[in-house]
C-alpha atoms as an extended CHARMM CRD file, in Angstrom:
* protein
*
       159  EXT
         1         1  MET       CA            -26.4270000000       71.2390000000       31.0290000000  PROA      1               0.0000000000
         2         2  THR       CA            -23.7100000000       69.4250000000       33.7740000000  PROA      2               0.0000000000
         3         3  THR       CA            -24.1010000000       65.9850000000       34.4310000000  PROA      3               0.0000000000
         4         4  GLU       CA            -24.6820000000       67.1480000000       38.2220000000  PROA      4               0.0000000000
         5         5  ALA       CA            -27.5330000000       69.1020000000       37.2570000000  PROA      5               0.0000000000
         6         6  ALA       CA            -29.1540000000       65.9110000000       35.3340000000  PROA      6               0.0000000000
         7         7  ASN       CA            -28.3840000000       64.0300000000       38.4340000000  PROA      7               0.0000000000
         8         8  THR       CA            -30.4420000000       66.3510000000       40.7670000000  PROA      8               0.0000000000
         9         9  GLY       CA            -33.2740000000       67.3730000000       38.3080000000  PROA      9               0.0000000000
        10        10  GLN       CA            -32.4930000000       71.0010000000       37.6720000000  PROA      10              0.0000000000
        11        11  GLN       CA            -34.0330000000       72.2750000000       34.9730000000  PROA      11              0.0000000000
        12        12  THR       CA            -32.0930000000       74.9730000000       32.6440000000  PROA      12              0.0000000000
        13        13  PHE       CA            -33.8320000000       76.7210000000       30.1820000000  PROA      13              0.0000000000
        14        14  ASN       CA            -32.8530000000       76.3750000000       26.2500000000  PROA      14              0.0000000000
        15        15  PRO       CA            -33.7560000000       79.2800000000       24.4850000000  PROA      15              0.0000000000
        16        16  LEU       CA            -33.2260000000       77.8240000000       20.8530000000  PROA      16              0.0000000000
        17        17  ALA       CA            -35.8570000000       75.2680000000       21.2810000000  PROA      17              0.0000000000
        18        18  ALA       CA            -38.0100000000       78.3700000000       22.9430000000  PROA      18              0.0000000000
        19        19  ILE       CA            -37.6560000000       80.3550000000       19.7480000000  PROA      19              0.0000000000
        20        20  CYS       CA            -37.7840000000       77.3460000000       17.0550000000  PROA      20              0.0000000000
        21        21  ALA       CA            -40.8380000000       76.0610000000       18.9870000000  PROA      21              0.0000000000
        22        22  TRP       CA            -42.6470000000       79.4160000000       18.8990000000  PROA      22              0.0000000000
        23        23  LEU       CA            -41.7400000000       80.1630000000       15.1430000000  PROA      23              0.0000000000
        24        24  ILE       CA            -42.8220000000       76.8380000000       14.4920000000  PROA      24              0.0000000000
        25        25  PRO       CA            -45.1380000000       74.8410000000       16.7810000000  PROA      25              0.0000000000
        26        26  GLY       CA            -43.3550000000       71.5320000000       17.6170000000  PROA      26              0.0000000000
        27        27  LEU       CA            -40.2000000000       72.4260000000       16.0140000000  PROA      27              0.0000000000
        28        28  GLY       CA            -38.5430000000       72.8710000000       19.1720000000  PROA      28              0.0000000000
        29        29  HSD       CA            -39.2890000000       68.9680000000       20.6520000000  PROA      29              0.0000000000
        30        30  TRP       CA            -38.1120000000       68.0540000000       16.7230000000  PROA      30              0.0000000000
        31        31  ILE       CA            -34.7190000000       69.5890000000       16.9570000000  PROA      31              0.0000000000
        32        32  SER       CA            -34.4810000000       68.2420000000       20.4050000000  PROA      32              0.0000000000
        33        33  GLY       CA            -34.8130000000       64.9010000000       19.0890000000  PROA      33              0.0000000000
        34        34  GLU       CA            -38.2860000000       64.0890000000       20.3080000000  PROA      34              0.0000000000
        35        35  LYS       CA            -39.9430000000       64.3500000000       16.6590000000  PROA      35              0.0000000000
        36        36  ALA       CA            -42.9320000000       62.4950000000       17.4020000000  PROA      36              0.0000000000
        37        37  ARG       CA            -43.9790000000       64.8470000000       20.0890000000  PROA      37              0.0000000000
        38        38  GLY       CA            -42.9790000000       67.6680000000       17.7590000000  PROA      38              0.0000000000
        39        39  GLY       CA            -45.0800000000       66.5180000000       15.0630000000  PROA      39              0.0000000000
        40        40  LEU       CA            -48.2970000000       65.9270000000       17.0800000000  PROA      40              0.0000000000
        41        41  ILE       CA            -47.9080000000       69.2860000000       18.7640000000  PROA      41              0.0000000000
        42        42  LEU       CA            -47.5790000000       70.9760000000       14.7940000000  PROA      42              0.0000000000
        43        43  LEU       CA            -50.4250000000       68.7550000000       14.1570000000  PROA      43              0.0000000000
        44        44  GLY       CA            -52.7990000000       69.8400000000       17.1360000000  PROA      44              0.0000000000
        45        45  ILE       CA            -51.9300000000       73.6470000000       16.8790000000  PROA      45              0.0000000000
        46        46  ALA       CA            -52.4980000000       73.9930000000       12.9270000000  PROA      46              0.0000000000
        47        47  PHE       CA            -55.7130000000       71.7490000000       13.7250000000  PROA      47              0.0000000000
        48        48  LEU       CA            -57.0620000000       74.0830000000       15.9290000000  PROA      48              0.0000000000
        49        49  TRP       CA            -55.9070000000       77.1160000000       13.7780000000  PROA      49              0.0000000000
        50        50  ILE       CA            -57.4000000000       75.8620000000       10.5360000000  PROA      50              0.0000000000
        51        51  CYS       CA            -60.8840000000       74.8810000000       12.9860000000  PROA      51              0.0000000000
        52        52  GLY       CA            -60.8600000000       78.6190000000       14.1120000000  PROA      52              0.0000000000
        53        53  ILE       CA            -60.3680000000       80.2560000000       10.8280000000  PROA      53              0.0000000000
        54        54  PHE       CA            -63.1470000000       78.0670000000        9.1580000000  PROA      54              0.0000000000
        55        55  ILE       CA            -65.4580000000       78.8280000000       11.7210000000  PROA      55              0.0000000000
        56        56  GLY       CA            -64.6830000000       82.4220000000       12.6760000000  PROA      56              0.0000000000
        57        57  GLY       CA            -63.1800000000       83.8790000000        9.3070000000  PROA      57              0.0000000000
        58        58  LEU       CA            -60.3350000000       86.0060000000        9.0690000000  PROA      58              0.0000000000
        59        59  ASP       CA            -61.6570000000       88.4000000000       11.6000000000  PROA      59              0.0000000000
        60        60  ALA       CA            -61.0470000000       86.0000000000       14.4170000000  PROA      60              0.0000000000
        61        61  VAL       CA            -58.0040000000       87.1820000000       14.4020000000  PROA      61              0.0000000000
        62        62  ASP       CA            -58.0350000000       90.8930000000       15.5660000000  PROA      62              0.0000000000
        63        63  ARG       CA            -54.8880000000       92.8020000000       17.0270000000  PROA      63              0.0000000000
        64        64  SER       CA            -56.9070000000       95.9890000000       17.3450000000  PROA      64              0.0000000000
        65        65  SER       CA            -60.5370000000       94.9360000000       18.1640000000  PROA      65              0.0000000000
        66        66  ASP       CA            -59.6330000000       91.9670000000       20.6250000000  PROA      66              0.0000000000
        67        67  ARG       CA            -56.0930000000       92.7190000000       22.4240000000  PROA      67              0.0000000000
        68        68  LEU       CA            -56.5160000000       90.3520000000       25.1490000000  PROA      68              0.0000000000
        69        69  TRP       CA            -57.5180000000       87.1390000000       22.9780000000  PROA      69              0.0000000000
        70        70  PHE       CA            -54.8230000000       88.1930000000       20.2010000000  PROA      70              0.0000000000
        71        71  VAL       CA            -52.0290000000       87.8480000000       23.2790000000  PROA      71              0.0000000000
        72        72  ALA       CA            -52.9050000000       84.4680000000       23.2860000000  PROA      72              0.0000000000
        73        73  GLN       CA            -53.1970000000       83.9190000000       19.5900000000  PROA      73              0.0000000000
        74        74  ALA       CA            -49.6510000000       85.4160000000       19.3880000000  PROA      74              0.0000000000
        75        75  GLY       CA            -48.6150000000       82.2150000000       21.5630000000  PROA      75              0.0000000000
        76        76  SER       CA            -48.9360000000       80.2020000000       18.2950000000  PROA      76              0.0000000000
        77        77  GLY       CA            -46.3870000000       82.4560000000       16.5150000000  PROA      77              0.0000000000
        78        78  PRO       CA            -46.0550000000       84.1640000000       13.2130000000  PROA      78              0.0000000000
        79        79  ILE       CA            -49.1360000000       82.8330000000       11.9960000000  PROA      79              0.0000000000
        80        80  ALA       CA            -50.9080000000       85.0320000000       14.3110000000  PROA      80              0.0000000000
        81        81  PHE       CA            -49.3390000000       88.0210000000       12.7860000000  PROA      81              0.0000000000
        82        82  ALA       CA            -49.7530000000       87.0240000000        9.5120000000  PROA      82              0.0000000000
        83        83  VAL       CA            -53.6850000000       86.4480000000        9.5380000000  PROA      83              0.0000000000
        84        84  ASN       CA            -53.9310000000       89.5040000000       11.5570000000  PROA      84              0.0000000000
        85        85  GLY       CA            -52.2690000000       91.1950000000        8.5850000000  PROA      85              0.0000000000
        86        86  LEU       CA            -54.5890000000       89.7790000000        6.4070000000  PROA      86              0.0000000000
        87        87  ASN       CA            -57.6470000000       90.8980000000        8.6180000000  PROA      87              0.0000000000
        88        88  GLU       CA            -56.2840000000       94.5270000000        8.4480000000  PROA      88              0.0000000000
        89        89  ARG       CA            -55.6170000000       94.2220000000        4.6380000000  PROA      89              0.0000000000
        90        90  VAL       CA            -58.7160000000       92.0280000000        3.3240000000  PROA      90              0.0000000000
        91        91  ILE       CA            -61.7190000000       92.4720000000        5.7790000000  PROA      91              0.0000000000
        92        92  LYS       CA            -61.0570000000       95.7870000000        7.4950000000  PROA      92              0.0000000000
        93        93  SER       CA            -59.7960000000       97.9300000000        4.1810000000  PROA      93              0.0000000000
        94        94  GLY       CA            -63.2580000000       96.7650000000        2.2910000000  PROA      94              0.0000000000
        95        95  ASN       CA            -61.4270000000       94.8270000000       -0.5970000000  PROA      95              0.0000000000
        96        96  VAL       CA            -63.9010000000       92.2360000000        0.4780000000  PROA      96              0.0000000000
        97        97  GLY       CA            -67.4510000000       93.2840000000        1.1880000000  PROA      97              0.0000000000
        98        98  GLU       CA            -69.0000000000       96.7800000000        1.8910000000  PROA      98              0.0000000000
        99        99  LEU       CA            -67.8430000000       98.8620000000        4.3960000000  PROA      99              0.0000000000
       100       100  ILE       CA            -70.8330000000      100.1560000000        6.4250000000  PROA      100             0.0000000000
       101       101  ASP       CA            -71.8750000000      102.7010000000        8.8720000000  PROA      101             0.0000000000
       102       102  ALA       CA            -71.1250000000      100.9080000000       12.8850000000  PROA      102             0.0000000000
       103       103  PRO       CA            -72.1790000000      101.5700000000       16.5420000000  PROA      103             0.0000000000
       104       104  ALA       CA            -69.3750000000      101.9250000000       18.6480000000  PROA      104             0.0000000000
       105       105  MET       CA            -68.8280000000       98.4500000000       19.9960000000  PROA      105             0.0000000000
       106       106  ARG       CA            -67.1620000000       97.5060000000       23.2320000000  PROA      106             0.0000000000
       107       107  GLY       CA            -66.5270000000      101.1460000000       23.9960000000  PROA      107             0.0000000000
       108       108  GLN       CA            -64.3630000000      101.3900000000       20.8160000000  PROA      108             0.0000000000
       109       109  LYS       CA            -65.1880000000      103.8990000000       18.0680000000  PROA      109             0.0000000000
       110       110  ILE       CA            -65.5760000000      102.2460000000       14.6610000000  PROA      110             0.0000000000
       111       111  ASP       CA            -66.5660000000      104.1530000000       12.2060000000  PROA      111             0.0000000000
       112       112  LYS       CA            -67.2530000000      101.3500000000        9.0680000000  PROA      112             0.0000000000
       113       113  ILE       CA            -67.1470000000       97.6370000000        9.5040000000  PROA      113             0.0000000000
       114       114  SER       CA            -67.0960000000       95.2130000000        6.6810000000  PROA      114             0.0000000000
       115       115  THR       CA            -70.1730000000       92.9700000000        5.2310000000  PROA      115             0.0000000000
       116       116  SER       CA            -67.7600000000       90.1460000000        5.1780000000  PROA      116             0.0000000000
       117       117  MET       CA            -67.3960000000       90.1960000000        9.1440000000  PROA      117             0.0000000000
       118       118  GLY       CA            -67.7670000000       87.0360000000       10.9390000000  PROA      118             0.0000000000
       119       119  ILE       CA            -70.9360000000       87.6550000000       13.4830000000  PROA      119             0.0000000000
       120       120  ALA       CA            -72.2880000000       86.1320000000       16.7160000000  PROA      120             0.0000000000
       121       121  ARG       CA            -71.0800000000       82.6930000000       18.0430000000  PROA      121             0.0000000000
       122       122  ALA       CA            -69.1460000000       81.8130000000       14.8530000000  PROA      122             0.0000000000
       123       123  ASN       CA            -66.6410000000       84.4320000000       15.3190000000  PROA      123             0.0000000000
       124       124  GLU       CA            -66.4420000000       83.7240000000       18.9770000000  PROA      124             0.0000000000
       125       125  TYR       CA            -65.7960000000       80.2300000000       18.1580000000  PROA      125             0.0000000000
       126       126  GLY       CA            -62.9910000000       80.9730000000       15.8600000000  PROA      126             0.0000000000
       127       127  ILE       CA            -61.3580000000       83.5160000000       18.2890000000  PROA      127             0.0000000000
       128       128  LEU       CA            -61.6520000000       80.8080000000       21.3980000000  PROA      128             0.0000000000
       129       129  PHE       CA            -60.0980000000       78.2020000000       18.7030000000  PROA      129             0.0000000000
       130       130  THR       CA            -57.2760000000       80.0750000000       17.6660000000  PROA      130             0.0000000000
       131       131  ALA       CA            -56.5620000000       81.0180000000       21.3050000000  PROA      131             0.0000000000
       132       132  LEU       CA            -56.4770000000       77.8650000000       22.6190000000  PROA      132             0.0000000000
       133       133  ALA       CA            -54.1080000000       77.2100000000       20.0470000000  PROA      133             0.0000000000
       134       134  GLY       CA            -51.7280000000       79.9770000000       21.0690000000  PROA      134             0.0000000000
       135       135  LEU       CA            -52.1540000000       78.8800000000       24.9440000000  PROA      135             0.0000000000
       136       136  MET       CA            -51.3980000000       75.2490000000       24.1710000000  PROA      136             0.0000000000
       137       137  ASN       CA            -48.3790000000       76.1320000000       22.1380000000  PROA      137             0.0000000000
       138       138  MET       CA            -47.1510000000       78.2520000000       25.1280000000  PROA      138             0.0000000000
       139       139  ILE       CA            -47.0570000000       75.2170000000       27.0280000000  PROA      139             0.0000000000
       140       140  ALA       CA            -45.4240000000       73.6800000000       24.7080000000  PROA      140             0.0000000000
       141       141  ILE       CA            -42.9910000000       76.1160000000       24.4070000000  PROA      141             0.0000000000
       142       142  LEU       CA            -41.9640000000       75.7460000000       28.0370000000  PROA      142             0.0000000000
       143       143  ASP       CA            -41.9840000000       71.9580000000       27.8900000000  PROA      143             0.0000000000
       144       144  ALA       CA            -39.2650000000       71.9760000000       24.8860000000  PROA      144             0.0000000000
       145       145  ALA       CA            -37.4180000000       74.5460000000       26.5870000000  PROA      145             0.0000000000
       146       146  THR       CA            -36.9750000000       73.1020000000       30.1780000000  PROA      146             0.0000000000
       147       147  ARG       CA            -36.9750000000       69.5930000000       29.7820000000  PROA      147             0.0000000000
       148       148  THR       CA            -33.7910000000       68.1140000000       30.8960000000  PROA      148             0.0000000000
       149       149  LYS       CA            -31.7830000000       65.4810000000       28.6580000000  PROA      149             0.0000000000
       150       150  GLY       CA            -32.8660000000       62.5740000000       31.2930000000  PROA      150             0.0000000000
       151       151  GLU       CA            -36.7610000000       63.5300000000       30.4570000000  PROA      151             0.0000000000
       152       152  ARG       CA            -36.3660000000       63.1260000000       26.9380000000  PROA      152             0.0000000000
       153       153  ARG       CA            -37.3340000000       60.1780000000       25.0250000000  PROA      153             0.0000000000
       154       154  ARG       CA            -35.3230000000       59.9340000000       21.4950000000  PROA      154             0.0000000000
       155       155  GLU       CA            -37.3550000000       58.5030000000       18.2360000000  PROA      155             0.0000000000
       156       156  GLY       CA            -36.6060000000       54.5850000000       18.5400000000  PROA      156             0.0000000000
       157       157  GLU       CA            -35.8690000000       54.3620000000       22.2560000000  PROA      157             0.0000000000
       158       158  GLY       CA            -38.3990000000       52.1300000000       24.4660000000  PROA      158             0.0000000000
       159       159  THR       CA            -40.9270000000       53.6880000000       27.0280000000  PROA      159             0.0000000000
């Protein structure tokens, strides 16, 4: 970024910070020198993910059944795809719990579901927590990628 852009407050997009922030929440701020902010972002998003999975189970992240929710969850990065893969391989495959016949849900044809799937409000809370983590990370990605050097605070500098 030129000094002229910094003086006028014009923001430029930093794709490296955006990619790093998507891969690992907080990493975009970390590589930009804002280590405390990056660490807090990582802790906050990880806390929401851990709570969401503990409350709703692995099936709280389901790309095929909850597409719109998964779009929000995917904002957290590869963790959403990893948990969705675990859900597909463990819960939906019948490796855990028994697969039983199920009626169509939400206009979808589902032949069998696992008896280990999360149900009712607990699953919905898990979906909500993980989706909020993804949406919060999207805000952090935009912040890391568009912040001008004049707006950044380096470690050790005063407020």
